[in-house]
C-alpha atoms as an extended CHARMM CRD file, in Angstrom:
* protein
*
       310  EXT
         1         1  MET       CA             81.8770000000       36.7020000000       44.7760000000  PROA      1               0.0000000000
         2         2  ARG       CA             80.7270000000       38.5030000000       47.9400000000  PROA      2               0.0000000000
         3         3  ASP       CA             79.5820000000       41.5440000000       45.9140000000  PROA      3               0.0000000000
         4         4  PHE       CA             77.7900000000       39.2890000000       43.3960000000  PROA      4               0.0000000000
         5         5  TRP       CA             75.7070000000       37.5860000000       46.0830000000  PROA      5               0.0000000000
         6         6  LYS       CA             74.9320000000       40.9240000000       47.7270000000  PROA      6               0.0000000000
         7         7  LYS       CA             73.5330000000       42.2800000000       44.4520000000  PROA      7               0.0000000000
         8         8  CYS       CA             71.4430000000       39.1490000000       43.9110000000  PROA      8               0.0000000000
         9         9  LEU       CA             70.0390000000       39.2280000000       47.4270000000  PROA      9               0.0000000000
        10        10  LEU       CA             69.2530000000       42.9370000000       47.3260000000  PROA      10              0.0000000000
        11        11  LYS       CA             67.4350000000       42.3910000000       44.0270000000  PROA      11              0.0000000000
        12        12  ALA       CA             65.4190000000       39.5550000000       45.5570000000  PROA      12              0.0000000000
        13        13  ARG       CA             64.5710000000       41.7370000000       48.5150000000  PROA      13              0.0000000000
        14        14  SER       CA             63.2050000000       44.5000000000       46.2660000000  PROA      14              0.0000000000
        15        15  ALA       CA             60.9670000000       41.9630000000       44.5020000000  PROA      15              0.0000000000
        16        16  LEU       CA             58.9850000000       41.2780000000       47.6580000000  PROA      16              0.0000000000
        17        17  THR       CA             55.5860000000       42.9610000000       47.5370000000  PROA      17              0.0000000000
        18        18  SER       CA             53.7570000000       41.6850000000       50.6020000000  PROA      18              0.0000000000
        19        19  LYS       CA             53.2030000000       44.0050000000       53.5260000000  PROA      19              0.0000000000
        20        20  ALA       CA             55.4750000000       43.6170000000       56.5080000000  PROA      20              0.0000000000
        21        21  SER       CA             54.1030000000       41.6840000000       59.4330000000  PROA      21              0.0000000000
        22        22  ASP       CA             54.4580000000       42.8180000000       63.0070000000  PROA      22              0.0000000000
        23        23  PRO       CA             58.1280000000       43.4310000000       63.7860000000  PROA      23              0.0000000000
        24        24  PRO       CA             59.8460000000       41.3640000000       66.4570000000  PROA      24              0.0000000000
        25        25  ALA       CA             59.6850000000       42.5650000000       70.0450000000  PROA      25              0.0000000000
        26        26  ARG       CA             62.0360000000       45.4650000000       70.6610000000  PROA      26              0.0000000000
        27        27  SER       CA             64.2690000000       45.6070000000       73.6820000000  PROA      27              0.0000000000
        28        28  HSD       CA             65.4360000000       48.7610000000       75.4230000000  PROA      28              0.0000000000
        29        29  ARG       CA             68.8340000000       48.3990000000       73.7990000000  PROA      29              0.0000000000
        30        30  ASN       CA             69.9340000000       50.3920000000       70.8110000000  PROA      30              0.0000000000
        31        31  ARG       CA             70.2580000000       47.6600000000       68.2250000000  PROA      31              0.0000000000
        32        32  GLU       CA             70.4890000000       48.1810000000       64.5060000000  PROA      32              0.0000000000
        33        33  LEU       CA             68.1000000000       45.3210000000       63.8030000000  PROA      33              0.0000000000
        34        34  ALA       CA             65.4780000000       46.7480000000       66.1460000000  PROA      34              0.0000000000
        35        35  LYS       CA             65.1940000000       49.8700000000       64.0200000000  PROA      35              0.0000000000
        36        36  HSD       CA             63.7790000000       48.0780000000       60.9820000000  PROA      36              0.0000000000
        37        37  ASP       CA             60.6380000000       46.1220000000       60.2260000000  PROA      37              0.0000000000
        38        38  ILE       CA             61.4440000000       42.5780000000       59.1400000000  PROA      38              0.0000000000
        39        39  ASN       CA             59.2120000000       41.1190000000       56.4450000000  PROA      39              0.0000000000
        40        40  ALA       CA             57.8950000000       37.6230000000       57.0760000000  PROA      40              0.0000000000
        41        41  GLN       CA             56.9530000000       36.5990000000       53.5180000000  PROA      41              0.0000000000
        42        42  GLN       CA             56.6450000000       32.8780000000       53.0630000000  PROA      42              0.0000000000
        43        43  GLU       CA             57.0600000000       33.3710000000       49.2900000000  PROA      43              0.0000000000
        44        44  CYS       CA             60.5500000000       34.8760000000       49.6280000000  PROA      44              0.0000000000
        45        45  PRO       CA             62.3930000000       34.0200000000       46.3480000000  PROA      45              0.0000000000
        46        46  LEU       CA             65.4240000000       32.8550000000       48.2790000000  PROA      46              0.0000000000
        47        47  PHE       CA             63.3440000000       30.0860000000       49.8700000000  PROA      47              0.0000000000
        48        48  SER       CA             61.1440000000       29.2120000000       46.9040000000  PROA      48              0.0000000000
        49        49  LYS       CA             64.0430000000       28.8160000000       44.4730000000  PROA      49              0.0000000000
        50        50  LEU       CA             66.9930000000       27.6300000000       46.5820000000  PROA      50              0.0000000000
        51        51  SER       CA             67.3450000000       24.6440000000       48.8770000000  PROA      51              0.0000000000
        52        52  ALA       CA             68.8890000000       24.9520000000       52.3440000000  PROA      52              0.0000000000
        53        53  GLU       CA             72.0660000000       23.3290000000       50.9910000000  PROA      53              0.0000000000
        54        54  LEU       CA             72.4510000000       26.2740000000       48.6180000000  PROA      54              0.0000000000
        55        55  ARG       CA             71.2280000000       29.0090000000       50.9490000000  PROA      55              0.0000000000
        56        56  ILE       CA             73.7800000000       28.3170000000       53.6850000000  PROA      56              0.0000000000
        57        57  PRO       CA             76.8470000000       28.8800000000       51.4320000000  PROA      57              0.0000000000
        58        58  ILE       CA             75.2410000000       32.1110000000       50.2160000000  PROA      58              0.0000000000
        59        59  TYR       CA             74.8040000000       33.3350000000       53.7800000000  PROA      59              0.0000000000
        60        60  GLU       CA             78.4200000000       32.4560000000       54.5640000000  PROA      60              0.0000000000
        61        61  ALA       CA             79.7000000000       34.2560000000       51.4530000000  PROA      61              0.0000000000
        62        62  VAL       CA             77.7580000000       37.4250000000       52.2470000000  PROA      62              0.0000000000
        63        63  LEU       CA             77.9830000000       37.5670000000       56.0390000000  PROA      63              0.0000000000
        64        64  THR       CA             81.4170000000       36.1940000000       56.9320000000  PROA      64              0.0000000000
        65        65  ASP       CA             85.0850000000       36.5990000000       56.1590000000  PROA      65              0.0000000000
        66        66  ARG       CA             87.2600000000       34.0650000000       57.9420000000  PROA      66              0.0000000000
        67        67  ASP       CA             90.4780000000       35.7170000000       56.7510000000  PROA      67              0.0000000000
        68        68  ARG       CA             89.8750000000       39.1290000000       58.3140000000  PROA      68              0.0000000000
        69        69  LEU       CA             89.0910000000       40.5160000000       61.7340000000  PROA      69              0.0000000000
        70        70  LEU       CA             85.7720000000       42.2690000000       62.1960000000  PROA      70              0.0000000000
        71        71  HSD       CA             86.7390000000       45.3480000000       64.2160000000  PROA      71              0.0000000000
        72        72  ILE       CA             84.0920000000       46.6220000000       66.6080000000  PROA      72              0.0000000000
        73        73  CYS       CA             84.4570000000       50.4020000000       66.8390000000  PROA      73              0.0000000000
        74        74  MET       CA             83.1080000000       52.4360000000       69.7200000000  PROA      74              0.0000000000
        75        75  ASN       CA             81.2980000000       55.6140000000       68.7640000000  PROA      75              0.0000000000
        76        76  ARG       CA             81.7370000000       58.3670000000       71.3020000000  PROA      76              0.0000000000
        77        77  ARG       CA             78.2950000000       59.9280000000       71.7560000000  PROA      77              0.0000000000
        78        78  GLU       CA             78.0270000000       63.3630000000       73.2820000000  PROA      78              0.0000000000
        79        79  GLY       CA             75.2090000000       65.8790000000       73.6330000000  PROA      79              0.0000000000
        80        80  LYS       CA             72.5100000000       65.6180000000       70.9720000000  PROA      80              0.0000000000
        81        81  GLU       CA             74.4000000000       62.7830000000       69.2660000000  PROA      81              0.0000000000
        82        82  LYS       CA             73.3410000000       60.3760000000       72.0200000000  PROA      82              0.0000000000
        83        83  ARG       CA             69.9980000000       59.8580000000       70.2700000000  PROA      83              0.0000000000
        84        84  THR       CA             71.2710000000       59.6080000000       66.7100000000  PROA      84              0.0000000000
        85        85  VAL       CA             74.6380000000       57.8420000000       66.8340000000  PROA      85              0.0000000000
        86        86  ARG       CA             74.8750000000       54.0980000000       67.2990000000  PROA      86              0.0000000000
        87        87  PRO       CA             77.1300000000       53.1000000000       70.2270000000  PROA      87              0.0000000000
        88        88  VAL       CA             79.1660000000       50.7450000000       68.0560000000  PROA      88              0.0000000000
        89        89  ALA       CA             79.8810000000       50.0590000000       64.4060000000  PROA      89              0.0000000000
        90        90  HSD       CA             81.8540000000       47.3750000000       62.5770000000  PROA      90              0.0000000000
        91        91  ILE       CA             84.6000000000       47.6280000000       59.9830000000  PROA      91              0.0000000000
        92        92  TRP       CA             86.4810000000       44.8580000000       58.2090000000  PROA      92              0.0000000000
        93        93  CYS       CA             90.1950000000       44.9330000000       58.9550000000  PROA      93              0.0000000000
        94        94  THR       CA             92.2890000000       46.3670000000       56.1230000000  PROA      94              0.0000000000
        95        95  ASP       CA             95.5490000000       46.4210000000       58.0900000000  PROA      95              0.0000000000
        96        96  GLN       CA             96.1890000000       42.7180000000       58.5660000000  PROA      96              0.0000000000
        97        97  GLU       CA             99.9350000000       43.0060000000       57.9230000000  PROA      97              0.0000000000
        98        98  SER       CA            100.4380000000       45.7010000000       60.5560000000  PROA      98              0.0000000000
        99        99  PRO       CA            103.3300000000       45.0640000000       62.9810000000  PROA      99              0.0000000000
       100       100  PHE       CA            101.3680000000       46.8690000000       65.6940000000  PROA      100             0.0000000000
       101       101  PRO       CA             98.7960000000       45.3870000000       68.1090000000  PROA      101             0.0000000000
       102       102  PRO       CA             95.3070000000       45.2400000000       66.5600000000  PROA      102             0.0000000000
       103       103  TRP       CA             94.0460000000       48.0610000000       68.7800000000  PROA      103             0.0000000000
       104       104  GLN       CA             96.5510000000       50.3170000000       66.9900000000  PROA      104             0.0000000000
       105       105  HSD       CA             95.4800000000       49.3120000000       63.4670000000  PROA      105             0.0000000000
       106       106  ALA       CA             95.0250000000       52.0900000000       60.9300000000  PROA      106             0.0000000000
       107       107  CYS       CA             91.4540000000       50.8230000000       60.3880000000  PROA      107             0.0000000000
       108       108  PHE       CA             90.2720000000       52.8240000000       63.4030000000  PROA      108             0.0000000000
       109       109  GLY       CA             91.1600000000       56.1030000000       61.7140000000  PROA      109             0.0000000000
       110       110  GLU       CA             93.4500000000       57.7520000000       64.2840000000  PROA      110             0.0000000000
       111       111  SER       CA             96.2870000000       59.9810000000       63.1090000000  PROA      111             0.0000000000
       112       112  VAL       CA             98.4560000000       62.9210000000       64.1240000000  PROA      112             0.0000000000
       113       113  GLU       CA             98.4620000000       66.3240000000       62.4920000000  PROA      113             0.0000000000
       114       114  ASP       CA            101.3590000000       68.7660000000       62.6840000000  PROA      114             0.0000000000
       115       115  LEU       CA            100.1120000000       72.2770000000       63.3630000000  PROA      115             0.0000000000
       116       116  ALA       CA            102.1650000000       75.4410000000       63.6310000000  PROA      116             0.0000000000
       117       117  TYR       CA            103.1040000000       75.0620000000       67.2830000000  PROA      117             0.0000000000
       118       118  GLU       CA            102.0780000000       71.5410000000       68.2340000000  PROA      118             0.0000000000
       119       119  THR       CA            101.2460000000       68.0460000000       67.0720000000  PROA      119             0.0000000000
       120       120  VAL       CA             97.5740000000       67.1690000000       67.5200000000  PROA      120             0.0000000000
       121       121  PHE       CA             96.0800000000       63.6900000000       67.8860000000  PROA      121             0.0000000000
       122       122  CYS       CA             93.0890000000       63.2780000000       65.5770000000  PROA      122             0.0000000000
       123       123  SER       CA             90.4460000000       60.6180000000       66.1490000000  PROA      123             0.0000000000
       124       124  ARG       CA             87.3820000000       59.5380000000       64.2250000000  PROA      124             0.0000000000
       125       125  SER       CA             84.7370000000       59.9790000000       66.8990000000  PROA      125             0.0000000000
       126       126  THR       CA             82.0040000000       58.3720000000       64.8000000000  PROA      126             0.0000000000
       127       127  THR       CA             82.3640000000       55.3330000000       62.5610000000  PROA      127             0.0000000000
       128       128  THR       CA             79.6800000000       54.6210000000       59.9810000000  PROA      128             0.0000000000
       129       129  THR       CA             79.2630000000       51.2110000000       58.4090000000  PROA      129             0.0000000000
       130       130  ASP       CA             78.2490000000       51.2190000000       54.7460000000  PROA      130             0.0000000000
       131       131  ASP       CA             78.9540000000       47.6580000000       53.6140000000  PROA      131             0.0000000000
       132       132  GLN       CA             75.2720000000       46.6500000000       53.9590000000  PROA      132             0.0000000000
       133       133  LEU       CA             76.2460000000       43.5930000000       55.9720000000  PROA      133             0.0000000000
       134       134  LEU       CA             72.8190000000       43.5290000000       57.6140000000  PROA      134             0.0000000000
       135       135  SER       CA             70.7910000000       43.9440000000       54.4160000000  PROA      135             0.0000000000
       136       136  LEU       CA             70.3980000000       40.2010000000       53.9820000000  PROA      136             0.0000000000
       137       137  LEU       CA             69.1480000000       39.7290000000       57.5390000000  PROA      137             0.0000000000
       138       138  LEU       CA             66.5280000000       42.4250000000       57.0470000000  PROA      138             0.0000000000
       139       139  SER       CA             65.0720000000       40.9390000000       53.8670000000  PROA      139             0.0000000000
       140       140  CYS       CA             62.5330000000       38.7580000000       55.6950000000  PROA      140             0.0000000000
       141       141  ARG       CA             61.9920000000       36.9800000000       58.9700000000  PROA      141             0.0000000000
       142       142  LEU       CA             62.7080000000       33.5410000000       57.5190000000  PROA      142             0.0000000000
       143       143  VAL       CA             66.0910000000       34.6420000000       56.1980000000  PROA      143             0.0000000000
       144       144  TYR       CA             66.8480000000       36.4100000000       59.4600000000  PROA      144             0.0000000000
       145       145  ASN       CA             66.1750000000       33.3310000000       61.5940000000  PROA      145             0.0000000000
       146       146  GLU       CA             68.2410000000       31.1250000000       59.3280000000  PROA      146             0.0000000000
       147       147  ALA       CA             71.1550000000       33.4920000000       58.6810000000  PROA      147             0.0000000000
       148       148  PHE       CA             71.8820000000       35.4730000000       61.8430000000  PROA      148             0.0000000000
       149       149  PRO       CA             73.6490000000       32.5690000000       63.6500000000  PROA      149             0.0000000000
       150       150  ILE       CA             76.0700000000       32.4050000000       60.7140000000  PROA      150             0.0000000000
       151       151  LEU       CA             76.9120000000       36.0910000000       61.1400000000  PROA      151             0.0000000000
       152       152  TYR       CA             77.8640000000       35.6080000000       64.7880000000  PROA      152             0.0000000000
       153       153  ARG       CA             79.4800000000       32.1850000000       64.4840000000  PROA      153             0.0000000000
       154       154  GLY       CA             81.4520000000       32.7480000000       61.3050000000  PROA      154             0.0000000000
       155       155  ASN       CA             83.3390000000       35.9760000000       62.0680000000  PROA      155             0.0000000000
       156       156  THR       CA             86.1580000000       36.8630000000       64.4400000000  PROA      156             0.0000000000
       157       157  PHE       CA             84.9780000000       39.8330000000       66.4850000000  PROA      157             0.0000000000
       158       158  GLN       CA             87.8810000000       42.0660000000       67.4440000000  PROA      158             0.0000000000
       159       159  PHE       CA             87.6320000000       44.3910000000       70.4460000000  PROA      159             0.0000000000
       160       160  ARG       CA             89.7330000000       47.1850000000       71.8490000000  PROA      160             0.0000000000
       161       161  GLY       CA             89.8990000000       45.8900000000       75.3840000000  PROA      161             0.0000000000
       162       162  ALA       CA             87.0530000000       45.7130000000       77.8740000000  PROA      162             0.0000000000
       163       163  PRO       CA             85.3690000000       48.9930000000       76.8150000000  PROA      163             0.0000000000
       164       164  GLY       CA             84.9610000000       47.7360000000       73.2470000000  PROA      164             0.0000000000
       165       165  LEU       CA             83.4590000000       44.4210000000       74.3100000000  PROA      165             0.0000000000
       166       166  SER       CA             81.1700000000       46.0700000000       76.8480000000  PROA      166             0.0000000000
       167       167  ALA       CA             79.8780000000       48.5530000000       74.2590000000  PROA      167             0.0000000000
       168       168  PHE       CA             79.1680000000       45.6930000000       71.8540000000  PROA      168             0.0000000000
       169       169  THR       CA             77.3280000000       43.4810000000       74.3380000000  PROA      169             0.0000000000
       170       170  SER       CA             75.2460000000       46.4950000000       75.3890000000  PROA      170             0.0000000000
       171       171  SER       CA             74.1300000000       46.9640000000       71.7860000000  PROA      171             0.0000000000
       172       172  ILE       CA             72.8390000000       43.4140000000       71.1880000000  PROA      172             0.0000000000
       173       173  SER       CA             70.7460000000       40.9400000000       73.1450000000  PROA      173             0.0000000000
       174       174  THR       CA             72.2440000000       38.2240000000       75.3250000000  PROA      174             0.0000000000
       175       175  PHE       CA             70.6030000000       35.7130000000       72.9790000000  PROA      175             0.0000000000
       176       176  HSD       CA             72.6430000000       37.0190000000       70.0300000000  PROA      176             0.0000000000
       177       177  TRP       CA             75.8320000000       37.3880000000       72.0920000000  PROA      177             0.0000000000
       178       178  HSD       CA             75.7330000000       33.6920000000       72.9400000000  PROA      178             0.0000000000
       179       179  PHE       CA             76.1400000000       32.8090000000       69.2570000000  PROA      179             0.0000000000
       180       180  VAL       CA             79.5660000000       34.4940000000       69.0780000000  PROA      180             0.0000000000
       181       181  SER       CA             82.2270000000       31.8340000000       68.5280000000  PROA      181             0.0000000000
       182       182  HSD       CA             85.4800000000       33.6590000000       67.7200000000  PROA      182             0.0000000000
       183       183  VAL       CA             86.8830000000       36.6070000000       69.6890000000  PROA      183             0.0000000000
       184       184  GLN       CA             90.1100000000       38.6140000000       69.5610000000  PROA      184             0.0000000000
       185       185  ILE       CA             90.9050000000       41.2170000000       72.2260000000  PROA      185             0.0000000000
       186       186  SER       CA             93.8050000000       43.6380000000       72.0070000000  PROA      186             0.0000000000
       187       187  THR       CA             94.5970000000       45.5780000000       75.1610000000  PROA      187             0.0000000000
       188       188  LEU       CA             97.1480000000       47.1950000000       77.4430000000  PROA      188             0.0000000000
       189       189  HSD       CA             97.6720000000       46.8870000000       81.1970000000  PROA      189             0.0000000000
       190       190  SER       CA             99.8430000000       49.1690000000       83.3040000000  PROA      190             0.0000000000
       191       191  TRP       CA            101.4570000000       48.5260000000       86.6670000000  PROA      191             0.0000000000
       192       192  ASP       CA            101.1110000000       52.1340000000       87.7790000000  PROA      192             0.0000000000
       193       193  ALA       CA             97.7800000000       53.9010000000       87.9970000000  PROA      193             0.0000000000
       194       194  PRO       CA             96.8100000000       56.4310000000       85.3190000000  PROA      194             0.0000000000
       195       195  PRO       CA             96.2220000000       60.0280000000       86.4340000000  PROA      195             0.0000000000
       196       196  LEU       CA             92.8110000000       60.9420000000       87.7890000000  PROA      196             0.0000000000
       197       197  TRP       CA             91.8930000000       62.9950000000       84.7360000000  PROA      197             0.0000000000
       198       198  ALA       CA             92.2030000000       59.8560000000       82.5890000000  PROA      198             0.0000000000
       199       199  GLU       CA             89.3790000000       57.9050000000       84.2320000000  PROA      199             0.0000000000
       200       200  ASP       CA             87.2200000000       58.2090000000       81.1060000000  PROA      200             0.0000000000
       201       201  ARG       CA             90.0380000000       57.1530000000       78.8180000000  PROA      201             0.0000000000
       202       202  TRP       CA             91.5350000000       53.8950000000       77.6280000000  PROA      202             0.0000000000
       203       203  PRO       CA             94.1060000000       52.3220000000       77.7730000000  PROA      203             0.0000000000
       204       204  PRO       CA             95.1580000000       51.0610000000       80.2640000000  PROA      204             0.0000000000
       205       205  GLU       CA             92.5170000000       48.6150000000       81.3980000000  PROA      205             0.0000000000
       206       206  GLY       CA             90.6450000000       49.2450000000       84.6130000000  PROA      206             0.0000000000
       207       207  GLN       CA             90.5790000000       46.1730000000       86.8400000000  PROA      207             0.0000000000
       208       208  GLU       CA             86.8260000000       46.2150000000       87.4410000000  PROA      208             0.0000000000
       209       209  SER       CA             85.8990000000       46.5960000000       83.7750000000  PROA      209             0.0000000000
       210       210  TRP       CA             88.4390000000       43.9060000000       82.8260000000  PROA      210             0.0000000000
       211       211  GLU       CA             86.9040000000       41.4210000000       85.2590000000  PROA      211             0.0000000000
       212       212  ASP       CA             83.4180000000       42.2190000000       83.9310000000  PROA      212             0.0000000000
       213       213  CYS       CA             84.6950000000       41.6300000000       80.3930000000  PROA      213             0.0000000000
       214       214  CYS       CA             86.0640000000       38.2250000000       81.3690000000  PROA      214             0.0000000000
       215       215  LYS       CA             82.7690000000       37.2480000000       82.9960000000  PROA      215             0.0000000000
       216       216  GLN       CA             80.9430000000       38.0380000000       79.7700000000  PROA      216             0.0000000000
       217       217  LEU       CA             83.3700000000       35.7890000000       77.9130000000  PROA      217             0.0000000000
       218       218  GLU       CA             82.6670000000       33.0400000000       80.4460000000  PROA      218             0.0000000000
       219       219  ASP       CA             79.0180000000       33.1810000000       79.3970000000  PROA      219             0.0000000000
       220       220  LEU       CA             79.7380000000       32.2380000000       75.7740000000  PROA      220             0.0000000000
       221       221  PRO       CA             78.5840000000       28.6110000000       75.4420000000  PROA      221             0.0000000000
       222       222  HSD       CA             80.0860000000       27.9470000000       71.9940000000  PROA      222             0.0000000000
       223       223  LEU       CA             83.4040000000       29.8110000000       72.1210000000  PROA      223             0.0000000000
       224       224  GLN       CA             85.6570000000       28.1440000000       69.5680000000  PROA      224             0.0000000000
       225       225  SER       CA             88.6380000000       30.4980000000       69.6220000000  PROA      225             0.0000000000
       226       226  LEU       CA             89.7500000000       33.2670000000       71.9510000000  PROA      226             0.0000000000
       227       227  ARG       CA             92.9560000000       35.1530000000       71.2630000000  PROA      227             0.0000000000
       228       228  LEU       CA             94.2290000000       38.0050000000       73.3850000000  PROA      228             0.0000000000
       229       229  ASP       CA             97.2770000000       40.1770000000       72.9630000000  PROA      229             0.0000000000
       230       230  ILE       CA             98.1190000000       41.9580000000       76.2060000000  PROA      230             0.0000000000
       231       231  THR       CA            100.8000000000       44.6100000000       76.3950000000  PROA      231             0.0000000000
       232       232  PHE       CA            102.2020000000       45.4090000000       79.8340000000  PROA      232             0.0000000000
       233       233  GLN       CA            103.9570000000       48.7250000000       80.2260000000  PROA      233             0.0000000000
       234       234  HSD       CA            104.6520000000       51.4360000000       82.7750000000  PROA      234             0.0000000000
       235       235  TYR       CA            103.7590000000       55.1020000000       82.6130000000  PROA      235             0.0000000000
       236       236  ASP       CA            105.5130000000       56.9940000000       85.3720000000  PROA      236             0.0000000000
       237       237  LYS       CA            107.9290000000       54.5250000000       86.9450000000  PROA      237             0.0000000000
       238       238  PRO       CA            110.5680000000       52.0620000000       85.7650000000  PROA      238             0.0000000000
       239       239  PRO       CA            109.3270000000       48.4460000000       85.7890000000  PROA      239             0.0000000000
       240       240  VAL       CA            109.7510000000       46.4930000000       89.0060000000  PROA      240             0.0000000000
       241       241  PRO       CA            109.5750000000       42.6610000000       88.7670000000  PROA      241             0.0000000000
       242       242  GLN       CA            107.1970000000       42.3470000000       91.7200000000  PROA      242             0.0000000000
       243       243  LEU       CA            104.8490000000       44.9650000000       90.2790000000  PROA      243             0.0000000000
       244       244  THR       CA            105.0080000000       43.3080000000       86.8720000000  PROA      244             0.0000000000
       245       245  ASP       CA            104.0250000000       39.9280000000       88.3150000000  PROA      245             0.0000000000
       246       246  THR       CA            101.1660000000       41.4020000000       90.3390000000  PROA      246             0.0000000000
       247       247  THR       CA             99.8010000000       43.3130000000       87.3500000000  PROA      247             0.0000000000
       248       248  ALA       CA            100.0650000000       40.2350000000       85.1420000000  PROA      248             0.0000000000
       249       249  ILE       CA             98.2480000000       38.1040000000       87.7080000000  PROA      249             0.0000000000
       250       250  ASN       CA             95.4790000000       40.7070000000       87.9480000000  PROA      250             0.0000000000
       251       251  ALA       CA             95.1230000000       40.5080000000       84.1710000000  PROA      251             0.0000000000
       252       252  LEU       CA             95.4370000000       36.7370000000       83.7720000000  PROA      252             0.0000000000
       253       253  LYS       CA             93.5680000000       35.3960000000       86.7950000000  PROA      253             0.0000000000
       254       254  PRO       CA             90.1050000000       36.5000000000       85.5460000000  PROA      254             0.0000000000
       255       255  LEU       CA             90.7420000000       34.4350000000       82.3990000000  PROA      255             0.0000000000
       256       256  LYS       CA             90.9570000000       31.1280000000       84.2600000000  PROA      256             0.0000000000
       257       257  ASP       CA             87.2310000000       30.3220000000       84.1290000000  PROA      257             0.0000000000
       258       258  ILE       CA             86.7890000000       31.0780000000       80.4280000000  PROA      258             0.0000000000
       259       259  LYS       CA             86.3660000000       28.0020000000       78.2490000000  PROA      259             0.0000000000
       260       260  ALA       CA             87.3710000000       27.9780000000       74.5870000000  PROA      260             0.0000000000
       261       261  LYS       CA             88.5850000000       25.1960000000       72.3210000000  PROA      261             0.0000000000
       262       262  LEU       CA             91.4990000000       27.3960000000       71.2340000000  PROA      262             0.0000000000
       263       263  PHE       CA             92.6120000000       29.8250000000       73.9350000000  PROA      263             0.0000000000
       264       264  GLU       CA             95.8110000000       31.7830000000       73.3240000000  PROA      264             0.0000000000
       265       265  VAL       CA             97.2420000000       34.7290000000       75.2600000000  PROA      265             0.0000000000
       266       266  GLU       CA            100.0580000000       36.7900000000       73.7840000000  PROA      266             0.0000000000
       267       267  LEU       CA            102.2780000000       38.6580000000       76.2680000000  PROA      267             0.0000000000
       268       268  ASN       CA            105.1120000000       41.0900000000       75.6690000000  PROA      268             0.0000000000
       269       269  PHE       CA            107.3060000000       39.6840000000       78.4510000000  PROA      269             0.0000000000
       270       270  GLU       CA            108.4340000000       36.2750000000       79.6520000000  PROA      270             0.0000000000
       271       271  PRO       CA            106.4670000000       35.3260000000       82.7960000000  PROA      271             0.0000000000
       272       272  SER       CA            108.5980000000       34.2690000000       85.7390000000  PROA      272             0.0000000000
       273       273  GLN       CA            108.2490000000       30.9080000000       87.4180000000  PROA      273             0.0000000000
       274       274  GLU       CA            107.1210000000       32.7150000000       90.5530000000  PROA      274             0.0000000000
       275       275  LEU       CA            104.2740000000       34.2190000000       88.5570000000  PROA      275             0.0000000000
       276       276  TRP       CA            103.1560000000       30.7820000000       87.3730000000  PROA      276             0.0000000000
       277       277  ASN       CA            103.4000000000       29.4310000000       90.9180000000  PROA      277             0.0000000000
       278       278  ARG       CA            101.1470000000       32.2100000000       92.1720000000  PROA      278             0.0000000000
       279       279  LEU       CA             98.7190000000       31.9310000000       89.2740000000  PROA      279             0.0000000000
       280       280  GLY       CA             98.3030000000       28.1590000000       89.3860000000  PROA      280             0.0000000000
       281       281  HSD       CA             96.7740000000       26.0390000000       86.6400000000  PROA      281             0.0000000000
       282       282  VAL       CA             95.4980000000       27.8650000000       83.5620000000  PROA      282             0.0000000000
       283       283  ASN       CA             93.5380000000       26.6420000000       80.5430000000  PROA      283             0.0000000000
       284       284  PHE       CA             95.2650000000       28.8460000000       77.9640000000  PROA      284             0.0000000000
       285       285  THR       CA             98.5840000000       28.7890000000       76.1700000000  PROA      285             0.0000000000
       286       286  VAL       CA            100.9790000000       31.7300000000       76.3400000000  PROA      286             0.0000000000
       287       287  VAL       CA            102.9260000000       33.1660000000       73.4290000000  PROA      287             0.0000000000
       288       288  VAL       CA            105.6500000000       35.7230000000       74.1300000000  PROA      288             0.0000000000
       289       289  LYS       CA            105.9450000000       38.3280000000       71.3950000000  PROA      289             0.0000000000
       290       290  GLN       CA            107.3980000000       41.8180000000       71.3130000000  PROA      290             0.0000000000
       291       291  ARG       CA            105.2520000000       43.8330000000       68.9290000000  PROA      291             0.0000000000
       292       292  GLU       CA            106.1890000000       47.2610000000       67.7020000000  PROA      292             0.0000000000
       293       293  GLN       CA            104.1800000000       50.1260000000       69.1670000000  PROA      293             0.0000000000
       294       294  ASN       CA            102.8510000000       52.9380000000       67.0090000000  PROA      294             0.0000000000
       295       295  THR       CA            104.3510000000       55.7130000000       69.1100000000  PROA      295             0.0000000000
       296       296  GLU       CA            104.1420000000       58.1500000000       66.2010000000  PROA      296             0.0000000000
       297       297  VAL       CA            100.3530000000       58.1950000000       66.4920000000  PROA      297             0.0000000000
       298       298  PHE       CA             99.6740000000       57.0810000000       70.0510000000  PROA      298             0.0000000000
       299       299  GLY       CA            102.8130000000       58.2640000000       71.8300000000  PROA      299             0.0000000000
       300       300  TYR       CA            104.2940000000       56.4120000000       74.7630000000  PROA      300             0.0000000000
       301       301  GLN       CA            101.2890000000       57.0150000000       77.0070000000  PROA      301             0.0000000000
       302       302  PRO       CA             98.2350000000       56.3940000000       74.7800000000  PROA      302             0.0000000000
       303       303  ARG       CA             94.8720000000       57.7020000000       75.9230000000  PROA      303             0.0000000000
       304       304  LEU       CA             91.7470000000       57.1950000000       73.8080000000  PROA      304             0.0000000000
       305       305  LYS       CA             88.6250000000       58.8940000000       75.1140000000  PROA      305             0.0000000000
       306       306  ILE       CA             85.9600000000       56.3090000000       75.9040000000  PROA      306             0.0000000000
       307       307  GLY       CA             83.0010000000       58.6670000000       76.1270000000  PROA      307             0.0000000000
       308       308  ASP       CA             79.4010000000       57.6620000000       76.6980000000  PROA      308             0.0000000000
       309       309  PHE       CA             78.1550000000       54.3200000000       75.3800000000  PROA      309             0.0000000000
       310       310  ASP       CA             74.9440000000       53.9870000000       77.3630000000  PROA      310             0.0000000000
């Protein structure tokens, strides 16, 4: 059904013959929509032949999928690529049944390759999106104004921790960000600091970037659901209860001012009563779940290069 409506809408778009009007104002941000002229034809076939009651279901069928996560992938841009590669791309989740945390889903394209003398981690530095999800929005200004809220409200945007969310919000306007209604964040926190050479790599989360991420979530006025899965693990030392509690508080405390109708946090350990006493009242529910970790691909100390997303 989704493919059928896409074909119909693309055909309608090609039938438009009027010249494009002035494009909308362009911000300094690198947004996909800002790269295209948006036609403003009043005689758009979609409007002349279909009522609003029929158009809305079409938008939902083409732009949303409530059964799958919409992964936001960060594109590492280096050298000359900074001008040609978009900072983020989206891919529909195809690994829904994975036992691993969403940030370890096969959708992101990481793998290991056995060479003669070593095993090498292979990443997909650039993700291209070819599902033409934005084609409908670019058909004309009237369609754009009517349909873009459905894109942001109807999908669950999935992020790899704070870097993924920050890259996404840097690629769209605050106006569009405020339409986002469903968010899933998959991340990892550590109670011992990563080595200095890993400052440009993720995970684990950095405290400052994590707090900034939470503040951006606070700004969402229509947040319907927020789900986080947070893995706590150590790198160089055995776990110590006091360190575990402190790290968990540093991760959970910034969440206290976020408001969502459904707010669920998944942890991989059972919080102590002392932790709850120190944390105080929270507005989220906690689910304790021990997920498998894809150590074959990511090892026991995963490090994904963040790169440049400016």
